[in-house]
PLY file of the C-alpha trace (Angstrom):
ply
format ascii 1.0
element vertex 276
property float x
property float y
property float z
element edge 275
property int vertex1
property int vertex2
end_header
142.34 90.18 16.68
139.51 92.67 16.80
139.68 95.17 19.58
136.89 95.14 22.11
134.93 98.36 22.66
135.48 100.07 26.00
132.72 99.48 28.50
133.62 102.27 30.95
130.38 104.08 31.84
132.08 106.95 33.64
132.89 108.94 30.51
129.74 109.28 28.37
130.45 110.45 24.86
128.74 111.00 21.57
124.98 111.37 21.49
124.65 109.80 24.89
126.82 112.52 26.38
125.17 115.36 24.50
121.65 114.22 25.09
121.07 115.70 28.54
122.71 118.96 27.51
120.52 119.34 24.46
117.45 118.29 26.39
118.18 120.76 29.15
118.75 123.49 26.60
115.44 122.69 24.95
113.57 122.84 28.23
115.15 126.11 29.30
114.42 127.75 25.98
110.82 126.57 26.13
110.33 127.84 29.67
111.91 131.20 28.86
109.68 131.57 25.84
106.66 130.76 27.96
107.66 133.18 30.70
108.60 135.91 28.24
105.25 135.84 26.46
103.49 139.13 27.08
99.90 138.84 28.36
97.11 140.38 26.34
96.07 143.82 27.54
92.73 145.58 27.40
92.07 149.20 26.38
93.13 150.45 29.81
96.45 148.59 29.63
95.41 146.00 32.20
95.79 142.23 31.61
92.68 140.77 30.05
90.48 138.59 32.25
88.57 135.63 30.87
84.82 135.91 30.45
84.11 133.19 32.98
86.26 134.97 35.58
84.49 138.25 34.83
81.05 136.65 35.26
82.18 134.93 38.45
83.52 138.20 39.85
80.31 140.04 39.02
78.19 137.33 40.64
80.32 137.51 43.79
79.91 141.30 43.91
76.14 141.03 43.45
75.96 138.43 46.19
77.97 140.64 48.54
75.83 143.67 47.71
72.65 141.65 48.29
73.90 140.48 51.70
74.78 144.01 52.79
71.53 145.49 51.53
69.30 142.74 52.95
70.95 143.22 56.34
69.82 146.86 56.38
66.61 146.37 54.39
64.60 143.34 55.61
61.86 144.02 53.03
64.22 143.47 50.09
63.67 139.70 49.55
59.88 140.06 49.68
59.85 143.03 47.30
62.06 141.17 44.83
59.82 138.09 45.05
56.67 140.16 44.50
58.23 141.91 41.49
59.27 138.57 40.00
55.85 136.94 40.49
53.84 139.91 39.21
55.91 140.58 36.08
56.45 136.93 35.20
52.74 136.22 35.85
51.61 139.02 33.54
53.87 137.84 30.71
52.76 134.23 31.15
49.11 135.33 31.23
49.64 137.05 27.90
51.12 133.82 26.55
48.09 131.85 27.74
45.72 134.30 26.07
47.59 133.91 22.78
47.61 130.11 23.13
51.39 129.71 23.61
51.99 129.33 27.36
55.05 127.06 27.08
56.71 129.16 24.39
56.35 132.33 26.47
57.46 130.70 29.74
61.24 131.38 29.30
60.47 135.01 28.44
58.27 135.29 31.54
61.09 133.99 33.76
63.67 136.35 32.22
61.45 139.42 32.55
60.61 138.46 36.14
64.31 138.20 37.02
64.98 141.57 35.38
62.17 143.18 37.38
63.58 141.71 40.61
67.06 143.03 39.73
65.67 146.52 39.10
64.08 146.50 42.56
67.33 145.21 44.03
69.39 147.95 42.35
67.11 150.73 43.55
66.94 149.44 47.12
70.73 148.91 47.21
71.28 152.46 45.99
68.93 153.87 48.60
70.58 151.82 51.33
74.03 153.02 50.31
72.94 156.66 50.35
71.34 156.28 53.78
74.58 154.85 55.17
76.86 157.59 53.83
74.55 160.59 54.23
75.96 163.11 56.69
79.39 161.45 56.79
82.61 163.28 55.77
83.54 162.41 52.20
80.04 161.31 51.18
79.84 163.77 48.27
83.26 162.68 46.99
82.11 159.04 47.09
79.03 159.87 45.00
81.01 161.93 42.47
83.64 159.24 41.98
80.90 156.70 41.24
79.29 158.64 38.37
79.15 157.03 34.93
80.98 158.71 32.07
84.11 160.83 31.67
84.10 162.80 34.92
87.50 163.75 36.33
87.05 164.15 40.07
89.65 165.68 42.38
88.54 165.27 45.99
89.44 167.68 48.77
90.92 170.56 46.76
90.01 172.80 49.73
88.77 172.14 53.24
88.76 172.92 56.93
89.84 171.10 60.06
86.16 170.34 60.72
86.19 168.11 57.57
84.25 170.56 55.41
85.49 170.01 51.87
85.31 171.26 48.29
85.70 168.79 45.42
86.52 169.71 41.83
84.91 167.92 38.89
85.94 168.36 35.25
83.51 167.22 32.57
81.60 168.22 29.46
79.62 170.94 31.32
82.88 172.59 32.43
84.14 172.88 36.01
81.84 171.83 38.85
82.82 172.71 42.42
80.95 170.64 44.99
81.06 171.59 48.68
79.95 169.49 51.64
79.84 170.54 55.26
78.47 173.48 57.23
77.12 176.02 54.67
78.48 179.06 56.52
81.99 177.66 56.27
81.94 176.12 52.81
80.60 179.23 51.06
83.89 181.01 51.68
85.84 177.96 50.49
83.75 177.82 47.32
84.32 181.49 46.56
88.10 181.18 47.01
88.33 178.04 44.88
86.14 179.58 42.17
88.47 182.60 41.86
91.51 180.33 41.72
90.00 178.12 39.00
88.71 181.07 36.97
92.26 182.40 36.52
93.21 179.16 34.77
90.11 178.13 32.78
89.17 181.53 31.36
85.65 181.60 29.90
84.87 177.98 30.75
81.60 177.71 32.75
82.09 177.12 36.47
79.22 175.65 38.51
79.14 175.58 42.31
77.01 173.19 44.37
76.48 172.87 48.10
75.30 169.44 49.25
72.47 169.55 51.78
68.73 169.47 52.33
68.13 173.21 52.79
66.78 175.58 50.16
69.22 176.19 47.31
71.20 173.05 48.14
71.32 169.68 46.40
70.49 166.55 48.45
73.17 163.87 48.42
70.84 161.30 46.80
70.23 163.71 43.89
73.81 164.93 43.48
74.79 162.48 40.74
71.70 163.14 38.61
72.00 166.91 39.15
75.59 166.98 37.89
74.86 164.70 34.93
71.93 166.91 33.84
74.11 170.02 33.52
74.36 171.32 29.92
77.19 170.00 27.74
79.30 173.07 26.96
82.59 171.43 25.96
83.74 168.82 23.46
85.90 165.86 24.39
89.01 167.56 22.96
88.29 170.73 24.93
87.93 168.68 28.11
91.35 167.09 27.52
92.94 170.47 26.84
91.30 171.96 29.92
92.48 169.01 31.99
96.11 169.75 31.09
95.68 173.41 32.06
93.88 172.73 35.31
96.55 170.24 36.37
98.64 173.32 37.21
96.36 173.84 40.22
97.51 170.54 41.67
95.52 167.78 43.30
93.97 167.24 46.69
95.29 169.41 49.52
93.43 167.66 52.32
92.67 164.01 53.13
89.09 162.99 52.36
87.69 159.76 53.83
87.08 157.27 51.05
83.74 155.47 51.09
82.41 156.62 54.46
80.16 154.47 56.58
78.74 154.86 60.09
81.03 153.30 62.66
84.17 153.89 60.60
83.53 151.03 58.16
84.46 151.26 54.49
81.88 151.29 51.73
82.15 148.09 49.72
83.09 148.06 46.05
80.05 145.92 45.28
77.62 148.59 46.44
79.28 151.07 44.08
79.00 148.59 41.22
75.30 148.01 41.85
74.62 151.72 42.19
76.36 152.43 38.86
74.03 150.03 37.12
0 1
1 2
2 3
3 4
4 5
5 6
6 7
7 8
8 9
9 10
10 11
11 12
12 13
13 14
14 15
15 16
16 17
17 18
18 19
19 20
20 21
21 22
22 23
23 24
24 25
25 26
26 27
27 28
28 29
29 30
30 31
31 32
32 33
33 34
34 35
35 36
36 37
37 38
38 39
39 40
40 41
41 42
42 43
43 44
44 45
45 46
46 47
47 48
48 49
49 50
50 51
51 52
52 53
53 54
54 55
55 56
56 57
57 58
58 59
59 60
60 61
61 62
62 63
63 64
64 65
65 66
66 67
67 68
68 69
69 70
70 71
71 72
72 73
73 74
74 75
75 76
76 77
77 78
78 79
79 80
80 81
81 82
82 83
83 84
84 85
85 86
86 87
87 88
88 89
89 90
90 91
91 92
92 93
93 94
94 95
95 96
96 97
97 98
98 99
99 100
100 101
101 102
102 103
103 104
104 105
105 106
106 107
107 108
108 109
109 110
110 111
111 112
112 113
113 114
114 115
115 116
116 117
117 118
118 119
119 120
120 121
121 122
122 123
123 124
124 125
125 126
126 127
127 128
128 129
129 130
130 131
131 132
132 133
133 134
134 135
135 136
136 137
137 138
138 139
139 140
140 141
141 142
142 143
143 144
144 145
145 146
146 147
147 148
148 149
149 150
150 151
151 152
152 153
153 154
154 155
155 156
156 157
157 158
158 159
159 160
160 161
161 162
162 163
163 164
164 165
165 166
166 167
167 168
168 169
169 170
170 171
171 172
172 173
173 174
174 175
175 176
176 177
177 178
178 179
179 180
180 181
181 182
182 183
183 184
184 185
185 186
186 187
187 188
188 189
189 190
190 191
191 192
192 193
193 194
194 195
195 196
196 197
197 198
198 199
199 200
200 201
201 202
202 203
203 204
204 205
205 206
206 207
207 208
208 209
209 210
210 211
211 212
212 213
213 214
214 215
215 216
216 217
217 218
218 219
219 220
220 221
221 222
222 223
223 224
224 225
225 226
226 227
227 228
228 229
229 230
230 231
231 232
232 233
233 234
234 235
235 236
236 237
237 238
238 239
239 240
240 241
241 242
242 243
243 244
244 245
245 246
246 247
247 248
248 249
249 250
250 251
251 252
252 253
253 254
254 255
255 256
256 257
257 258
258 259
259 260
260 261
261 262
262 263
263 264
264 265
265 266
266 267
267 268
268 269
269 270
270 271
271 272
272 273
273 274
274 275
């Protein structure tokens, strides 16, 4: 008589018993592979962000900057509208004269938007400068927002009255920027200049006092003044000088970051707009 197969379901065996184990192993290996996958990095070593996310972030920053600027500058919307209408109208008029009004229409809209954005950028920059002017740390905020390879060390010297000297390393050499009461910061500048000269040798050292008096540089012109200085060093010399000057150490006094009247912080969006 043929033996009947056991029907006990409590002891799974064979493929039925191994199935869950294999399946679980497959899922765990897949999840570990997914979690262990290294994200793509950009040149600065930061995880790459998708283009759509970048565009969305930039639009949010522009919107925030527009809100802040329009709050302090009621004329901004009207000036942007006038710039758009005038520039777009002139381009479209040229298209009409050449007999191609519909072909030139997209170009007219684009140039009008660009003109409005130029007005927006200039007014936002002016508004930002008006808010920080006269506040402790204003010069450091401007220096840190400059385009290009500028290595800024804020607050390398200062007083209890929040006068400060900032050190900038760039292609011109060493730039020492002082902000505060001139009678106090001149002594700070002289001391810092002697200290830096012992390390940098023959490298040019420039000193600037921020202010509106004769011989001083206004805050709104500080960035352009520094960027117009002659290029005396190569990129390799800047890197070598940076290693030597690191022996002087960093900031020795706290400098307010992004000053605003009323103790508010300067927004990142206003810096972004000003850089453009």
